[in-house]
C-alpha positions as CSV (number, residue, x, y, z in Angstrom):
1,M,11.6,158.1,21.9
2,M,8.9,159.2,20.3
3,R,6.7,156.5,21.2
4,W,7.1,157.5,24.4
5,V,6.4,160.7,24.5
6,Y,2.9,160.2,22.8
7,A,1.8,157.6,25.0
8,A,3.1,160.3,27.9
9,V,0.6,162.7,26.3
10,I,-1.7,160.6,25.8
11,A,-1.3,159.3,29.8
12,A,-1.6,163.2,30.3
13,I,-4.6,163.6,28.3
14,F,-6.7,160.5,29.5
15,G,-6.3,161.4,33.4
16,C,-7.3,165.3,32.2
17,I,-10.6,163.7,30.9
18,A,-11.2,161.7,34.0
19,W,-10.8,164.3,36.5
20,T,-13.9,165.6,36.4
21,P,-15.7,168.6,38.1
22,T,-18.3,167.3,40.2
23,N,-19.4,171.3,40.5
24,V,-20.6,172.0,37.2
25,Q,-23.6,174.0,37.0
26,L,-26.0,173.3,34.1
27,P,-25.9,176.5,31.5
28,P,-29.0,178.3,30.4
29,L,-31.5,177.1,27.9
30,D,-30.0,178.7,25.5
31,I,-27.3,176.7,25.4
32,A,-25.7,177.4,21.5
33,A,-26.2,181.2,22.3
34,T,-24.0,181.1,25.6
35,I,-21.8,178.3,24.3
36,A,-20.8,180.8,21.3
37,G,-20.3,184.1,22.9
38,E,-18.3,182.6,25.6
39,A,-16.0,180.9,22.5
40,A,-16.2,184.1,21.3
41,I,-16.4,182.4,18.3
42,P,-19.8,183.2,15.7
43,N,-20.0,179.5,15.4
44,A,-22.0,177.8,17.9
45,V,-20.5,174.3,16.4
46,T,-16.5,175.4,16.7
47,G,-16.8,176.2,19.9
48,I,-18.7,173.3,20.8
49,L,-15.7,171.2,19.2
50,L,-12.3,173.3,20.6
51,R,-13.9,174.4,23.7
52,N,-16.6,172.6,25.2
53,R,-15.3,168.6,23.9
54,L,-12.4,169.0,23.0
55,Y,-11.3,165.5,23.4
56,D,-13.7,164.8,20.6
57,T,-11.3,166.4,17.7
58,I,-8.0,164.7,19.8
59,F,-9.6,161.6,19.4
60,E,-10.0,162.3,15.7
61,V,-6.6,163.9,15.2
62,F,-5.3,160.3,17.0
63,V,-7.7,158.3,14.3
64,F,-5.5,159.7,11.5
65,T,-2.1,159.8,12.9
66,I,-2.9,156.4,13.9
67,A,-3.9,156.3,9.4
68,V,-1.0,157.1,8.9
69,L,1.5,155.1,11.0
70,G,-1.1,152.5,9.8
71,V,-0.4,153.3,5.8
72,Q,3.5,153.5,7.0
73,H,3.6,150.0,8.7
74,Y,1.4,148.6,6.2
75,L,3.2,149.0,2.7
76,S,6.4,148.9,4.1
77,H,6.5,145.3,4.2
78,H,5.8,145.4,0.8
79,E,8.7,145.9,-2.4
80,A,9.1,149.7,-3.5
81,K,8.5,150.4,-7.0
82,E,11.8,151.1,-8.9
83,E,10.1,153.0,-11.5
84,I,7.2,155.1,-11.1
85,V,5.7,156.7,-14.0
86,H,4.0,160.3,-13.7
87,I,1.2,161.9,-16.3
88,S,3.8,164.3,-18.4
89,D,0.5,165.0,-20.9
90,D,0.9,168.5,-21.5
91,T,-2.9,169.7,-20.8
92,T,-3.8,167.0,-18.0
93,V,-0.4,168.8,-16.2
94,I,-1.7,171.9,-16.4
95,V,-5.5,171.1,-15.5
96,A,-3.8,169.2,-12.4
97,R,-1.6,172.3,-11.6
98,T,-4.3,174.8,-11.8
99,G,-6.8,172.4,-8.9
100,A,-3.3,171.9,-7.3
101,M,-2.8,176.1,-6.9
102,V,-6.7,175.9,-5.9
103,A,-7.0,173.5,-3.7
104,A,-3.8,174.7,-2.0
105,L,-5.7,178.1,-1.6
106,V,-8.6,177.2,-0.2
107,A,-6.8,175.1,2.5
108,L,-5.0,178.4,3.2
109,E,-8.3,180.0,3.9
110,L,-9.9,177.3,6.1
111,S,-6.9,177.1,7.3
112,L,-6.9,181.0,9.0
113,R,-10.9,181.0,8.7
114,G,-12.7,177.6,8.9
115,H,-13.0,177.5,12.5
116,L,-15.3,180.4,11.7
117,A,-17.5,177.0,9.9
118,P,-18.0,173.8,11.3
119,G,-15.3,171.2,10.5
120,G,-12.9,173.6,9.1
121,A,-9.6,172.5,9.8
122,F,-10.3,169.0,8.6
123,A,-11.3,170.1,5.3
124,A,-8.2,172.2,5.0
125,G,-6.5,169.4,6.0
126,V,-8.2,167.5,3.1
127,A,-7.7,170.6,0.7
128,G,-4.1,170.4,1.2
129,G,-3.6,167.0,0.6
130,T,-5.6,167.2,-2.9
131,A,-3.5,169.8,-3.9
132,I,-0.3,167.2,-3.2
133,G,-1.6,164.3,-4.6
134,L,-2.3,166.5,-8.0
135,V,1.3,167.2,-8.2
136,A,2.6,164.4,-7.2
137,I,0.3,162.9,-9.9
138,T,2.5,165.2,-12.7
139,T,5.8,165.3,-11.0
140,E,8.2,162.9,-10.3
141,A,8.4,161.0,-7.3
142,S,11.9,162.1,-6.4
143,V,10.9,165.8,-6.7
144,L,8.3,165.5,-3.9
145,V,10.8,163.3,-1.8
146,E,13.4,165.9,-2.0
147,H,11.0,168.5,-1.0
148,Y,9.6,166.6,1.8
149,V,13.2,165.1,2.9
150,K,14.8,169.1,2.7
151,W,11.9,170.3,4.7
152,H,11.5,167.6,6.8
153,I,7.9,167.6,7.3
154,G,7.7,164.0,8.7
155,G,9.0,166.1,11.8
156,W,6.8,168.7,12.0
157,E,4.2,166.5,11.4
158,K,4.8,164.9,14.6
159,A,5.0,168.2,16.0
160,T,2.0,169.4,15.3
161,V,0.4,166.4,17.0
162,L,2.6,167.6,19.8
163,V,2.3,170.9,20.1
164,F,-2.2,170.5,18.9
165,L,-2.1,168.0,22.4
166,L,-0.3,170.1,24.7
167,L,-2.7,172.8,24.2
168,A,-5.0,171.0,24.6
169,I,-3.9,169.5,27.9
170,L,-3.7,173.4,28.8
171,S,-7.5,173.8,27.6
172,L,-8.4,170.5,29.6
173,S,-6.8,170.8,33.1
174,G,-8.9,174.5,32.8
175,L,-11.5,173.8,32.8
176,R,-11.5,170.9,34.8
177,M,-9.8,173.1,37.7
178,L,-13.0,175.5,37.6
179,A,-15.4,174.5,35.3
180,Q,-15.4,177.6,33.7
181,P,-11.7,178.1,31.3
182,V,-8.9,179.8,32.9
183,W,-8.3,180.7,29.4
184,V,-12.2,182.6,28.0
185,P,-10.4,185.5,27.3
186,L,-8.2,184.3,25.0
187,D,-10.7,181.9,22.9
188,N,-9.9,184.1,20.5
189,V,-6.3,182.7,19.8
190,F,-6.6,179.5,21.0
191,I,-9.3,178.1,18.5
192,P,-7.3,179.2,15.7
193,L,-4.4,178.2,16.6
194,L,-6.2,174.4,17.2
195,N,-6.9,174.6,13.8
196,V,-4.2,175.4,12.0
197,L,-2.9,172.9,13.8
198,I,-4.8,170.5,13.0
199,A,-4.9,171.8,9.9
200,L,-1.1,171.4,9.4
201,K,-1.6,167.8,10.4
202,V,-3.8,166.6,8.2
203,T,-1.7,168.4,5.3
204,F,1.3,166.6,6.2
205,G,-0.1,163.6,7.0
206,A,-2.0,163.1,3.6
207,W,1.8,163.9,1.8
208,T,3.6,160.9,4.2
209,I,0.2,158.9,2.7
210,V,1.1,159.9,-0.9
211,L,4.3,159.5,-1.2
212,T,3.8,156.2,0.6
213,F,2.0,155.0,-1.7
214,I,3.6,156.4,-4.3
215,R,6.7,154.6,-3.5
216,Y,5.1,151.1,-2.9
217,R,2.7,151.2,-4.7
218,G,3.8,153.5,-8.0
219,L,1.1,155.9,-10.1
220,L,-0.4,154.4,-13.3
C-alpha cells in the first residue's frame, strides 16, 4: 500500500515541476537580497533551497529514502546475528553517552534553527543519527529495537516523508499558478516546518539503518 502512495506523490510532484509558468519575470540584479526578502529568512541559501528550488531538496530526500530501503533490502538476504556484542567498558560508555547527548542537543538546535544556515536540516539529521549510533554501540541491541517498535519509528519515518512531499506539492503548485508563491506571508512557518521534517526523516532513517546493520552485521 505504501508503495502506491509513494508512487502517487512522486507522480504529483513531477506534474507540478512540469507545469512551468510562461509569464515569469526575471528578478532584479541583486537576486540574493531579493530572495532573502521574499522568503522572510535572513539566509538567502535557505530561501533558494526550501522555496525557489524546493525540488532539489525533494530529490535529496528521495535519495536518502532510497538508501534506507536499499540497506534494508540488501541486508535482508543475509542471516541475522544470533549474538550481538556491545561495548561495556565503563569509561567508553560514559564518553559515548556524553557524546550522544551533545550530538542530540546539536540535532535539536539545528532542527529548530538550522534553516537560518545552509544545510541545517540534513546536518540536524546527521547529528541525530550520530547520537543514536553512539548509544547503539554501548547498549544491548534489544533495547534499541524495543524502543524502535514501541515508538513506531518506521511508521513515523514514512509519515515525515509523506507530509514533507505534500507540503512541497502545495508550495510548488503555488509557484506554478501565480509565478509568485501564494504563501509568501507563511514562509516563516513553511520553511522552519520543512527543516524540522527533513531533520526527523534523516534521524529516523539513520536509526533504521543502524538497527539493520546491527541485526545482520553486529557491532563488534
